[in-house]
Every structure is written in structure tokens, then in C-alpha cells.
MIKE-844816 format. One record per residue: x negated, y negated, z of N, C-alpha, C in turn; residue in one letter. Coordinates in steps of 0.05 Angstrom, whole numbers, padded with zeros to 5 digits, always signed. Each point is the difference from the previous one (the first is absolute). Layout:
N
XYZXYZXYZA;...
***
This chain:
373
+00917-00296+00195-00021+00015-00009-00011+00017+00023X;+00000+00030+00001-00017+00010+00022-00028-00003-00003X;-00013-00012+00018-00033-00003+00001-00010+00023-00004X;+00009+00016+00022-00018+00026+00006+00006+00021-00020X;+00013-00007-00022-00002+00023-00025-00016-00018-00020X;-00016-00021+00003-00015-00014-00021-00028+00008+00004X;-00005+00008-00019-00038+00007-00002-00012-00023-00005X;-00007-00010+00023-00022-00023-00009-00028+00008+00016X;-00015+00005-00018-00031+00010+00013-00021-00019-00017X;-00020-00014+00020-00010-00022-00009-00030+00007-00006X;-00010+00004-00022-00024+00009-00007-00014-00016-00018X;-00029-00010+00000-00013-00009-00022-00021+00020+00001X;-00004-00001-00034-00029+00019-00008-00017-00013-00016X;-00024+00007+00007-00023-00011-00023-00021+00020-00003X;+00003+00012-00023-00018+00022-00008-00025-00009-00018X;-00023-00008+00017-00022-00008-00018-00017+00025-00010X;-00021-00009-00010-00024+00023-00010-00010+00012+00019X;-00003-00005+00024-00011+00013+00021+00020+00007+00024X;+00011-00019+00010+00023+00008+00021+00024-00011-00006X;+00022+00018+00010+00029-00006+00002+00006-00013+00023X;+00014-00024+00003+00009-00011+00025+00032-00001+00000X;+00009+00006+00025+00030+00002+00001+00004-00015+00029X;+00027-00021-00007+00005-00015+00028+00028+00006-00003X;+00008+00008+00029+00020+00002+00005+00010-00015+00026X;+00030-00008-00004+00017-00018+00022+00017+00013+00005X;+00004-00002+00029+00019+00014+00014+00033-00012+00003X;-00002-00024-00021+00027-00017-00002+00020+00018+00002X;+00020-00002+00014+00030+00013+00000+00002+00027-00003X;-00030+00018+00017-00006+00023+00002+00028+00014+00014X;+00005-00017+00022+00018+00013+00016+00028+00009-00014X;+00007-00018-00028+00026+00010-00013-00003+00023-00023X;-00029+00005+00001-00002+00021-00019-00018+00026-00001X;+00014+00018+00004-00014+00024+00009-00024+00007-00015X;+00003-00001-00028-00026+00004-00010-00020-00017+00002X;+00006-00024+00002-00023-00020+00010-00015+00018+00027X;+00020+00000+00021-00005+00007+00026-00023+00024-00008X;+00007+00025-00012-00014+00016-00005-00027+00000-00008X;-00005-00023-00021-00026-00009-00009-00012-00013+00020X;+00011-00019+00020-00013-00014+00019-00015+00018+00019X;+00022+00025+00006-00012+00023+00025-00024+00016-00013X;-00004+00005-00024-00021+00010-00013-00025-00019+00002X;+00006-00023-00003-00026-00021-00002-00009+00001+00027X;+00017+00003+00024-00009-00001+00021-00010+00022+00015X;+00004+00020-00009-00009+00023+00002-00028+00005+00007X;-00012-00008-00021-00031+00000+00000-00012-00029-00014X;-00023+00001+00003-00021-00020-00012-00007+00010-00024X;-00006+00026-00010-00013+00014-00015+00021+00019-00020X;+00000-00006-00024+00017+00017-00021-00011+00012-00020X;+00001+00026+00000-00018+00017-00016-00022-00002+00000X;-00020-00003-00028-00030-00002+00001-00012-00023+00002X;+00017-00020-00008-00011-00030-00001+00019-00023+00007X;+00022+00004+00009+00020-00014+00011-00010-00010+00026X;+00006-00025+00002-00003-00015+00027+00009-00029+00004X;+00016+00003+00021+00016-00023+00011-00018-00018+00017X;-00002-00023-00013-00015-00024+00008+00016-00011+00030X;-00002+00014+00021+00024-00005+00025-00009-00030+00007X;-00025-00008-00007-00010-00030+00016+00009-00021-00015X;+00014+00006-00027+00008-00023-00015+00036+00003+00001X;+00011+00013+00017+00024+00002+00003+00008-00027+00016X;+00025-00010-00016+00008-00029+00013+00031+00003-00003X;+00011-00024+00021+00028+00007-00001+00009-00031-00007X;+00016-00002-00022+00012-00023-00012+00028+00002+00000X;+00017-00029+00012+00029+00006+00002+00008+00008-00019X;+00001-00008-00028+00013+00011-00018-00005+00023-00014X;-00020+00012+00010-00009+00028-00011+00002+00017+00022X;-00002+00001+00029-00005+00016+00017-00030+00005+00001X;-00009+00021+00010-00021+00014+00005-00011+00006-00029X;-00027-00011-00007-00010+00010-00030-00026+00016+00004X;+00000+00022-00020-00021+00022+00006-00018+00004-00024X;-00024+00007+00000-00018-00005-00023-00014+00024+00001X;+00003+00018-00027-00014+00025-00001-00008+00002-00031X;-00027+00016+00002-00014-00002-00022-00012+00032-00003X;-00004+00007-00030-00010+00021-00006-00017+00000-00027X;-00016+00022-00003-00016-00003-00029+00017+00010-00021X;+00004-00016-00022+00012-00001-00024-00002+00023-00009X;-00024+00016+00001-00008+00029-00014+00019+00015+00017X;+00013-00003+00019+00013+00019+00016+00032-00001-00004X;+00010-00016-00018+00029-00004-00007+00011+00023+00002X;-00008+00020-00009+00018+00027-00009+00004+00012+00030X;-00023+00000+00015+00007+00009+00024+00013-00017+00019X;+00002-00024-00004+00020-00021+00017+00031+00003-00013X;+00005+00006-00023+00025+00010-00010+00005+00023+00012X;-00013+00023-00001+00002+00029+00016+00013-00007+00027X;-00019-00015+00015+00009-00001+00026+00026-00020+00008X;+00012-00018-00022+00019-00022+00002+00026+00023-00005X;-00003+00023-00018+00018+00019-00008+00006+00016+00023X;-00023+00011+00013-00001+00018+00019+00021-00014+00025X;-00008-00021+00004+00012-00012+00023+00026-00015-00003X;+00010+00002-00025+00025-00011-00012+00001-00031+00004X;-00024-00012-00005-00001-00028+00008+00012-00022-00018X;+00001+00018-00027+00013-00015-00020+00028-00006-00005X;+00014+00016+00017+00028-00001+00001+00007-00029+00014X;+00017-00015-00017+00011-00022+00005-00018-00018-00014X;-00022-00001-00011-00017-00017-00014+00011+00003-00030X;+00015-00020-00008+00010+00000-00028-00021-00018-00020X;-00011-00021+00014-00025-00021-00017-00018-00002+00013X;-00023+00007-00008-00025-00014+00010-00011-00021-00014X;-00001-00021+00009-00015-00024-00010-00030+00002+00004X;-00015-00007-00027-00024+00011+00002-00018-00019-00011X;-00028+00005+00002-00018-00015-00017-00029+00015-00002X;-00016-00011-00020-00023+00013-00008+00002+00018-00020X;-00023+00014-00010-00003+00009-00028+00014+00038+00011X;-00005+00005+00020+00004+00029+00005+00030+00003-00004X;+00021-00028+00006+00027+00010+00005+00006+00007-00035X;-00014-00015-00017+00009+00006-00031-00013+00028-00003X;-00026+00010+00011-00010+00027-00006+00019+00018+00012X;+00012-00001+00022+00014+00022+00014+00030-00003+00000X;+00008-00021-00014+00030-00008+00001+00018+00029-00005X;-00005+00009-00019+00010+00025-00008+00001+00021+00015X;-00019+00005+00019-00003+00018+00017+00016-00004+00025X;-00001-00026+00008+00013-00008+00022+00033+00005-00006X;+00009-00008-00023+00031+00003-00009+00007+00029-00003X;-00018+00016-00011+00007+00028-00004-00002+00014+00022X;-00019-00002+00022-00003+00017+00021+00015-00011+00020X;+00006-00026+00004+00009-00012+00026+00036-00014-00004X;+00002-00002-00028+00029-00014-00008-00001-00027+00009X;-00029-00014+00001-00001-00023+00009-00006-00023-00025X;+00013-00018-00006+00003-00018-00022-00026-00023+00008X;-00021+00001-00016-00020-00022+00006+00004-00023-00012X;+00002-00027+00008+00002-00021-00010-00029-00011+00002X;-00012-00005-00018-00027-00015-00003+00003-00026+00000X;-00012-00018+00021+00000-00026-00002-00033-00009-00002X;+00003-00031-00010-00026-00009-00004-00020+00001+00021X;-00019+00006-00002-00025+00008+00024-00007-00024+00007X;-00010-00020-00016-00013-00025+00008+00017-00016+00013X;+00029-00002-00009+00024-00019+00014+00006+00018+00024X;+00003+00025+00003+00001+00015+00027-00021-00006+00020X;-00021-00003-00006-00024-00004+00019+00008-00031+00010X;+00006-00018-00013+00004-00027+00009+00021+00002+00016X;+00016+00015-00007+00031-00001+00009-00010+00011+00032X;-00012+00019+00000-00006+00011+00024-00016-00027+00019X;-00015-00003-00007-00027-00022+00008+00023-00023+00014X;+00020-00012-00011+00010-00023+00004+00021+00009+00021X;+00015+00022-00003+00020+00008+00022-00014+00002+00023X;-00022+00016+00000-00017+00003+00029-00012-00021+00009X;-00009-00023-00019-00007-00021+00019+00021-00019+00013X;+00026+00002-00014+00020-00009+00013+00015+00009+00024X;-00007+00028+00003+00012+00015+00022-00017+00014+00020X;-00020+00003-00010-00022+00010+00022-00021-00022+00013X;+00003-00007+00016-00024-00027+00013-00029+00008-00008X;-00006+00024+00009-00029+00007+00004-00004+00015-00030X;+00011-00003-00019-00005+00016-00024-00029-00012-00013X;-00001-00019-00003-00023-00012-00014-00021-00013+00017X;-00032+00004-00012-00016-00007+00023-00024-00010-00018X;-00016-00017+00014-00029-00004-00009-00021+00009+00016X;-00025+00006-00011-00020+00009+00021-00021-00021-00002X;-00010+00006+00029-00023-00021+00004-00021+00017+00015X;-00021-00010+00004-00025+00014+00015-00007+00026-00018X;+00003-00007-00024-00010+00020-00020-00029+00005+00002X;-00018-00020+00004-00031-00003+00005-00007+00019+00027X;+00016+00009+00014-00010+00009+00028-00018+00027-00010X;-00021+00004+00008-00020+00021-00001+00014+00032+00007X;+00019-00006+00019+00013+00027+00012+00023+00004-00015X;+00004-00015-00021+00022+00004-00017+00028+00004+00013X;+00000-00022+00017+00027-00007+00014+00011-00023-00009X;+00028+00000-00008+00008-00022-00010+00027-00011+00015X;+00009-00020-00005+00029-00009+00013+00018-00005-00021X;+00022+00009+00003+00021-00007-00016+00021-00020+00010X;+00000-00017-00019+00021-00023+00010+00028-00006-00014X;+00025+00007+00017+00015-00001-00018+00009-00028-00016X;+00012+00006-00025+00007-00028-00013+00033+00006-00013X;+00015-00025+00005+00031-00004-00007-00003-00022-00023X;+00023+00002-00010+00008-00019-00018+00030-00003+00003X;+00001-00026+00010+00027-00015+00004+00019-00001-00020X;-00008-00009-00025+00015-00005-00027-00010+00012-00022X;+00014-00003-00016-00009+00013-00026-00027-00022-00016X;+00005-00027+00011-00023-00018-00012-00027+00008+00014X;+00006+00011+00024-00026+00011+00015-00016+00024-00014X;+00020+00021-00012-00010+00026-00004-00009-00008-00036X;+00019-00007-00010-00003-00003-00036-00021-00030-00006X;-00010+00010-00018-00009+00024-00015-00024+00015+00014X;-00006+00023-00011-00019+00018+00009-00007+00023-00017X;-00026+00010-00008-00011+00020-00004+00002+00028+00015X;+00015+00020-00007-00005+00026+00005-00017+00017-00012X;-00021+00011+00016-00027+00022-00012+00010+00028+00014X;+00015+00014-00015+00008+00022+00008-00020+00026-00011X;-00015+00010+00025-00018+00022-00006+00011+00024+00007X;+00006+00016-00023+00009+00025+00000-00024+00021-00009X;+00017+00016-00019-00019+00014-00014-00017-00017-00021X;+00014-00016-00012-00013-00021-00013+00008-00030+00015X;-00008-00019-00016+00007-00024+00007+00017-00022-00010X;+00024-00009+00010+00007-00021-00015+00002-00028+00015X;+00002-00024-00013-00004-00025+00009+00024-00016-00007X;+00018-00008+00015+00024-00011-00004+00001-00031+00003X;+00012-00016-00013+00004-00031+00003+00030-00003+00005X;+00004-00008+00030+00034+00003+00006+00004-00036+00003X;+00013-00009-00015+00004-00030+00000+00028-00001+00017X;+00020+00017+00002+00022+00000+00014+00006+00034+00001X;+00020+00003+00017+00010+00030+00013+00010+00015-00031X;+00010-00017-00024+00002+00014-00019-00014-00011-00029X;-00021-00015+00011-00018-00004-00024-00030+00013+00009X;-00001+00023-00015-00021+00016+00006-00012+00011-00032X;-00032-00005+00005-00010+00007-00027-00023+00013+00009X;-00010+00025-00015-00029+00010+00008-00021-00013-00025X;-00018-00008+00016-00015-00019-00012-00032+00014-00004X;-00006+00025+00014-00024+00007-00004-00004+00031+00017X;-00014+00013-00001-00006+00026+00014-00026+00011-00009X;-00003+00021+00009-00023+00015+00001+00004+00035+00004X;-00017+00016-00021+00006+00025+00006-00020+00010+00021X;-00016-00018+00010-00016+00008+00034+00017-00003+00020X;+00012+00016+00011+00016-00003+00025+00000+00027+00016X;+00014+00005+00017+00001+00025+00018+00000+00021-00010X;+00008+00005-00025-00006+00027-00011-00029+00003-00010X;-00010-00017-00009-00030-00004-00004-00016+00013+00025X;+00007-00016+00021-00017+00012+00021+00005+00023+00013X;+00024+00015-00004+00004+00026+00010-00013+00017-00020X;+00009-00002-00029-00017+00013-00018-00027+00009+00002X;-00018-00024+00002-00025-00004+00005-00011+00018+00027X;+00017-00002+00023-00010+00007+00023+00003+00035-00005X;+00017+00007-00015+00005+00025+00001-00017+00015-00024X;-00015-00015-00018-00021+00002-00013-00024+00006+00011X;-00009-00023+00016-00024-00003+00016-00003+00003+00029X;+00022+00011+00011-00002+00007+00028+00019+00030+00004X;-00002+00003+00021+00020+00024+00011+00027-00012+00005X;+00008-00019-00004+00022-00008+00015+00022+00005-00023X;+00026+00007+00009+00018+00009-00019+00027-00017+00005X;+00004-00017+00023+00019-00016+00002-00007-00024+00007X;+00020-00020-00004-00005-00029-00001-00011-00008+00035X;+00019+00008+00019-00013+00003+00026-00026+00006+00006X;-00006+00026-00012-00028+00011+00006-00017-00017-00011X;+00001-00009-00021-00020-00025-00016-00006-00019+00017X;+00021-00014+00011+00001-00023+00012-00010+00005+00034X;+00000+00024+00009-00011+00005+00024-00026+00007-00004X;-00007+00011-00016-00036-00002-00014-00009-00028+00002X;+00017-00014-00016-00008-00028-00010-00007-00018+00033X;+00012+00003+00015+00000-00010+00027-00024+00000+00011X;-00023+00022-00006-00019+00004+00013-00027-00003-00017X;+00004-00007-00025-00019-00002-00024-00012-00024+00000X;-00024-00004-00015-00014-00018-00001-00004-00012-00032X;+00013-00018-00007+00003+00000-00034-00029-00012-00003X;-00014-00007+00016-00031-00020-00013-00016+00029-00006X;+00007+00020+00011-00020+00025-00009+00007+00012-00031X;+00022-00009-00005+00007+00001-00030-00006-00020-00020X;+00012-00024+00008-00005-00024-00019-00024-00016-00004X;-00008-00008-00020-00019-00020+00003+00007-00026+00005X;-00010-00009+00021-00002-00028+00009-00013-00024-00013X;+00005-00022+00004-00015-00022-00013-00026+00002+00018X;-00006+00005+00024-00025-00001+00015-00017+00025-00016X;+00009+00020-00012-00015+00019-00006-00011-00006-00028X;+00008-00022-00012-00006-00011-00025-00024-00017+00007X;+00006-00025+00021-00019-00020+00000-00012+00003+00022X;+00001+00021+00018-00012+00008+00026+00009-00021+00023X;-00001+00015+00025+00008-00015+00026+00027-00014-00003X;+00004-00025+00015+00026-00012-00001+00001-00023-00021X;-00022+00000-00022+00002-00016-00023-00003-00031+00010X;-00012-00003+00022-00004-00032+00006-00028-00006-00015X;+00006-00026-00015-00025-00008-00011-00006+00011-00021X;+00015+00015-00017-00012+00021-00017+00003-00009-00031X;+00009-00024-00004+00002-00017-00022+00028-00013-00007X;+00002-00010-00021+00024-00021-00001+00029+00018-00011X;-00008+00022-00013+00028+00018-00006+00017+00004+00028X;-00021+00010+00019+00019+00008+00023+00014-00023+00016X;-00020-00025-00001+00013-00022+00012+00022-00010-00020X;+00000-00001-00028+00018-00012-00010+00023+00014-00002X;+00004+00025+00007+00025+00021-00003+00008+00006+00032X;-00014-00009+00016+00009-00001+00029+00003+00030+00008X;-00019+00019-00008+00001+00033+00002-00006+00004+00033X;+00013+00016+00013-00015+00011+00020-00014+00027-00003X;-00016+00010+00013-00015+00024-00005+00014+00023+00000X;+00022-00001+00021+00020+00021+00004+00020+00003-00018X;+00001-00016-00016+00022+00004-00026-00004+00021-00021X;+00020+00018-00005-00004+00020-00020-00011-00005-00033X;-00021+00000-00003-00006-00005-00029+00011+00020-00016X;-00003+00029+00002+00009+00017-00015+00013+00027+00017X;+00022+00005-00002+00018+00023+00015-00018+00023-00011X;-00004+00024+00017-00015+00021-00006-00027+00004-00011X;-00017-00023-00002-00022-00002-00017-00024+00002+00018X;+00004+00003+00025-00026+00003+00017-00017+00020-00010X;+00014+00029-00009-00017+00018-00005-00017-00002-00025X;+00007-00018-00013-00017-00004-00030-00031-00016+00009X;-00002-00004+00025-00024-00019+00005-00027+00022+00012X;+00020+00023+00006-00025+00025+00009-00019+00002-00020X;-00024+00000+00002-00019+00008-00019+00000+00022-00015X;+00004+00022+00020-00006+00030-00013+00031+00005-00005X;+00002+00009-00028+00028+00008-00013+00008+00027+00008X;-00019+00017+00012-00001+00022+00011+00015+00006+00018X;-00001-00018+00018+00009-00001+00029+00029+00005+00002X;+00008+00013+00021+00026+00008+00000+00012-00025+00024X;+00010-00016-00022+00011-00027+00007+00028+00007+00020X;+00016+00017-00005+00023+00010+00014-00004-00001+00026X;-00024+00018+00012-00007+00004+00028+00000-00022+00012X;-00006-00024-00014-00003-00024+00020+00026-00018+00006X;+00019+00008-00012+00025-00010+00007+00023+00021+00010X;+00019-00013+00014+00019+00025+00014+00023-00010-00017X;+00021+00023+00006+00028-00008-00014+00013-00023+00013X;-00004-00011+00027+00010-00021+00009-00012-00025-00008X;-00026-00003-00009-00013-00021-00016+00016-00005-00028X;+00005+00020-00015+00012+00003-00030+00027-00013+00012X;+00012+00018+00015+00033-00013+00004+00000-00025+00008X;-00021-00015+00017+00007-00027+00003-00006-00019-00021X;-00024+00004-00013-00004-00010-00028+00019-00002-00015X;+00011+00020-00007+00025+00006-00020+00025-00019+00009X;+00006-00002+00029+00024-00017+00008-00009-00031-00004X;-00025-00007+00011-00007-00030-00006-00006-00005-00032X;-00009+00021-00012+00010-00009-00033+00018-00006-00008X;+00020+00017+00003+00030-00005-00009+00007-00025+00016X;+00001-00009+00023+00009-00018+00012-00010-00023-00010X;-00027-00006-00006-00016-00025-00007+00010-00004-00025X;-00001+00018-00023+00010-00006-00024+00032-00011-00003X;+00012+00016+00015+00033-00017+00004+00000-00026+00008X;-00019-00002+00016+00001-00027+00013-00003-00026-00019X;-00025+00006-00018-00012-00017-00015+00022+00002-00024X;+00016+00018-00009+00019-00006-00021+00016-00018+00014X;+00013+00007+00022+00024-00015+00016-00008-00033+00001X;-00028-00005+00010-00013-00024+00001+00003-00014-00033X;-00006+00013-00017+00002-00013-00032+00029-00008-00005X;+00019+00016+00006+00025-00004-00007+00013-00021+00015X;-00007-00001+00026+00006-00021+00023-00005-00029-00014X;-00026+00002-00011-00016-00029-00009+00019-00007-00029X;+00000+00021-00015+00013-00004-00026+00027-00009+00003X;+00019+00011+00014+00026-00005+00006+00008-00019+00019X;-00020-00015+00016+00004-00019+00018+00010+00007+00024X;+00004+00024+00011+00011+00011+00019-00009+00012+00019X;-00001-00008+00024-00023+00005+00022+00009+00012+00024X;+00022+00009-00006+00015+00020+00024+00000+00031-00010X;-00017+00016+00011-00004+00024-00009+00008+00026+00014X;+00020+00015-00006+00003+00024+00018-00005+00026-00014X;-00025+00015+00021-00001+00023-00009+00013+00023+00009X;+00009+00019-00020+00017+00023+00007-00009+00028-00009X;+00016+00018+00003-00002+00027-00010-00014+00018+00024X;+00002+00029-00009-00011+00019+00017-00027-00003+00004X;-00018-00008-00019-00026+00002+00006-00013-00016+00022X;+00015-00018+00012-00005-00014+00022+00009+00013+00028X;+00016+00024-00007+00009+00011+00029-00019+00017+00013X;-00004-00006+00026-00024+00014+00015-00028-00006-00014X;-00002-00022-00011-00020-00008-00011-00009-00030+00004X;-00013-00001+00025-00012-00027+00010-00024-00010-00014X;-00014+00017-00011-00024-00006-00016+00007-00014-00023X;+00024+00008-00017+00005-00018-00025+00014-00027+00004X;+00012-00002+00029+00013-00020+00008-00023-00021+00013X;-00021+00007+00010-00019-00014+00004-00011-00009-00020X;-00008+00019-00022-00020-00008-00025+00017-00021-00016X;+00030+00004-00002+00009-00019-00013+00003-00027+00012X;+00004-00007+00023-00002-00025+00019-00032-00012-00005X;-00017+00017+00009-00024-00009-00004-00012-00013-00025X;+00009+00012-00020-00010-00008-00022+00019-00021-00009X;+00026+00002-00001+00017-00021-00010-00011-00028+00012X;-00003+00001+00028-00006-00026+00014-00027-00010-00013X;-00016+00019-00001-00027-00017-00009-00001-00009-00028X;+00012+00020-00012+00006-00016-00031+00019-00023-00004X;+00016-00003+00017+00013-00019+00010-00009-00030+00000X;-00015+00004+00023-00016-00020+00011-00025-00012-00023X;-00007+00018-00018-00017-00003-00017+00008-00018-00025X;+00027+00005-00003+00017-00011-00022+00016-00020+00014X;-00003-00011+00021+00016-00020+00015+00028+00003+00000X;+00008+00024+00002+00029+00009+00002+00009+00006+00029X;+00022+00001+00006+00015+00005+00018+00017+00024-00005X;-00003+00023+00005+00020+00022-00010+00004+00013+00027X;+00033+00003+00003+00008+00018+00020+00005+00030-00004X;-00016+00016+00018-00004+00029-00004+00023+00013+00022X;+00019+00014-00017+00019+00007+00020+00005+00034+00001X;+00012+00011+00009+00001+00029+00003+00032+00007+00007X;+00007+00025+00005+00025+00012+00008-00010+00021+00016X;+00018+00011+00020-00008+00024+00020+00017+00020-00015X;+00018-00003-00017+00010+00024-00015-00006-00004-00032X;-00027-00006-00005-00009-00005-00021+00006+00019-00024X;+00002+00029+00005+00004+00013-00021+00027+00013-00002X;+00020-00012+00012+00030+00007-00004+00014-00025-00015X;-00011-00016-00001+00015-00028-00013+00019+00009-00026X;-00013+00015-00011+00021+00010-00025+00019+00019+00004X;+00001+00018+00021+00019+00014+00012+00022-00012+00010X;-00012-00028+00020+00018-00007+00015+00016-00020-00017X;-00010-00012-00026+00015-00016-00017+00017+00018-00022X;-00006+00021+00001+00024+00021-00012+00020+00002+00020X;-00004+00005+00029+00023+00006+00015+00020-00024+00004X;-00018-00027-00001+00019-00021+00005+00018-00006-00020X;-00010+00004-00032+00015+00003-00021+00027+00014-00005X;-00009+00028+00013+00020+00018+00004+00023-00007+00014X;-00010-00012+00024+00024-00009+00021+00016-00024-00016X;-00012-00018-00011+00014-00024-00017+00018+00012-00024X;-00004+00022-00009+00017+00007-00019+00024+00017+00012X;-00001+00004+00022+00021+00012+00015+00017-00023+00011X;-00005-00028+00003+00016-00017+00010+00026-00008-00022X;
***
């Protein structure tokens, strides 16, 4: 067989409710003109159209795959993405696209009509786990824990975590925070169960930021949150009990409450005595964005903790695009999970991925390659 005439383009696609993610491997590029054309286009820039971005800091070389590239764009820009693909003839040579995510159902007919590319839809949750396990096995610094989360300057330390054998890895929970949230129990690589979830996810954060602030994009909202003060928005325990709550009764002592704990998100304004006062002037967009980010992260963490206790699984991976460029969320997750774990005498391992938002697309890529063998 003449390998040079074999069309082998290695792509994995994940189209979520907010973001579409594409993973491309340069495997066998030298043998395939169509694949080389795609690679040259990818490398020609780091921005594509109005929303496409190549996350160059995530690029990684893996012996079995060559160099792997990661690209994301807004899901609502899919028509523009298809137009760009057609204009650059980047669909030539792509006969099958292995994909996950609800958008692959929604836009399947459009892809097949406009590009002549057959969409093969894969199980999304299984693909996330597939991508996780592959990266854990092949990329040494993929997984990490976070320390020093209590530093007032916001600095943290990432400590790489490796798993030598399957016995070291399984079982575990996956808390995937995308537009919404899914929680998976993974007993082994092919034994995956969705055990819980919540509609309070990254989509909630961005949707409320758009309604309540001037930010319109995810990165804009997080940049705002970085300088905000959530305590100007949230009602704290000490707002109710006054001061640091020391010696203020058996309730506080019994429940081991700190005065800095949030008693109610976004409730500080109801403490203002004058109902006609313009309360919105007292808080900034940054304050609101930060409070929203912490609210989502804290609620997801609590649901994760309850599921860990219920299923007796104490290794928890947090994944999904909500965590991209979001140290506020990751610090909130670690701080709250550790505090609640200590209160319940639990030892829960809290883990993150460097390519947290691309696991589904990466899993689709790996499954596509396996089907070619």
C-alpha cells in the first residue's frame, strides 16, 4: 500500500453548549498532504476568525501521536468556522470526524452537507475518561494537586501527581464542570457511571455575568473577577453575629463557624436599611464576577463531597473548561473541600488537569486512532 496516498487526518472534536474544542495530532503528517495543509494552517496563527484560539501553552509531544495541538472557539460561531474551513479547503481529506458533545447532534447535518464529513458521535463521558487515562499514562506533568491555597496574595503551588498502576488510579470520581456539571464514578477504564450533576455550572457563571455586568466573554468575566471583592456582595457569618464570632453563643461554637464564611451569596444588600438606596453603586462588576465564580465553585464542591462520601470514593478529579484560566475556582474548590473533609474526618484527594477543558476531544481523538488500527 502506498502510504502517501492514504488520507489519515487525526482530529478529535467536542462541541459543548458554550465552547467547541478541537484536538489535532500531527501523527503521520509527513505522509499525508491533506494533514500537512491542516498543520500549516494551524501554525500560521494563534487566532482564527472571531473566536478561535490555539492554546499554544498546552501543546505537547507524545511519541505515539507526534505533537498535539489544542484549539477552541465559541459554539455559537460554528457557521463561521465551517465557512473558514471551506474557504481554506481544510476539509479535504477528512472523511470521518469523531466527536462528542450535544452540538455534534445539533450540527451533524450541517457538517455533512457543507463539508462532506461524516460525524461519528461517541459517548461523551466515556471519551472524557478515555482522554484522562491516556494523558495520565503518557504526559508526566498532566495531573497536579494545589497547595498554599490560603496565601493572602493568591499564590499557589502546583505539585505534579503521577499514578504508577491502575490500582493507584482507580476508583475515582470525575467532576466535569462545563456549561453544566456531570459527576462520574469510574471504577475502572470501562466501568463508568454518571452518579450526579447540577445545572449550576460554567454556563450559569457566564450567563449571570452577562446579565449583571458589562462582560460578554468568559475570559473577560474572569479578568474582572481577579480584582473583585466577593465580601462586598455576599453576606458573611460575621455580618449576622458581628465581629469574629468569638464567644457569641453555643450555635457558633457547636458548628465551628468562622466569621469569614459566606452565610448567603449576594445577600449583603438586603441588610441596607434604606430600601430606596442605589445598592448597585456600592459594588463593582469585579465584585459581582468574583462572587459568582466562588458561588458556582463552592456549590459544585459541596455536591462533589457528598457524592464522595455516598460512594466511598475519595480520589476526585475536577475537570472542564470552567477551570481554564480560573485560579479563583480552583482555590475555592481546594479550600472548601479540605475544610469540609477535615470536619467529617475524611481524606479526599483533590486533583486537576492542565488540559482540563480538552479531555473529551482528546478522548475522541484516541478512539478515532484506535479504530484505524
